[in-house]
C-alpha positions, 0 to 999 in steps of 0.5 A: 516536503515531496509530494506523491507525484514528484515521488512518481516523477523520480522513477524510471519511466516504466516505474513512474508508469506503474506508480502513477496507475497505482496512484489513479487506482488508490485514489479513486478507491480510497477517496476517504484517505489521507495520503503523503510521503510516509518513511520516503515513499506514498502511503495512504491512511484512514483515521491515522491508521496506515492501509496501503502504499507502494515503494520502488524496491529491487525487486520492482514496485512494491504495492503493500497493504498493512493489513493484507496478510488477514486479506486471505488473497493469494496475489498478496503473496509477499507476507511480512514476518513480524507484522500482518502486511502483505505485498505484490511486486509489479514490473510492468503496468500490464501486470497490474489487475485493476479489479483484483486491486480494487478488491484489496483496496475494499478489504483494507477498509474493513479489515485493519490492525491498529498500526497507529497505536503500535508503539503505545502497546510496544509492538503489539497489534490489535485488530480493529 
C-alpha cells in the first residue's frame, strides 16, 4: 500500500514541496481525521466522510475540498459540476496561503455533505 509520504516523494521536486507543505498544514489542522491514499491520492476523512485531498493534475497540484462549494470562498474557484466540491491549484509553494488553507480546513469540519452514503442514496447528496 502506498503511503502519503511515498505519494509525495513520487512527485517532481517542485510538486513534492507543494505536497509536503499541504500535508503539514492538513495534518496540523485536522488531527482528528483519518488519512490514506484513496483513488490514487492523499485524502483525509472525518467519520469515513472524505473532507480534503490533493492530487497531481495537468494544471498543478489540486487541493480539493469535497464540500468546498458550500464554503462560499472566492479562493476555491474551481467548482465541481455534479457534486459540492471546490478546488484550488498550486504550482509553487509560495502560492499557498497557510492562513487561508487553515480557514478552509476549519470550514470543512463544520460544512459537510454526506459523501459516505452517496451510493446508498443513489447519487443524492445530503448536507450533514
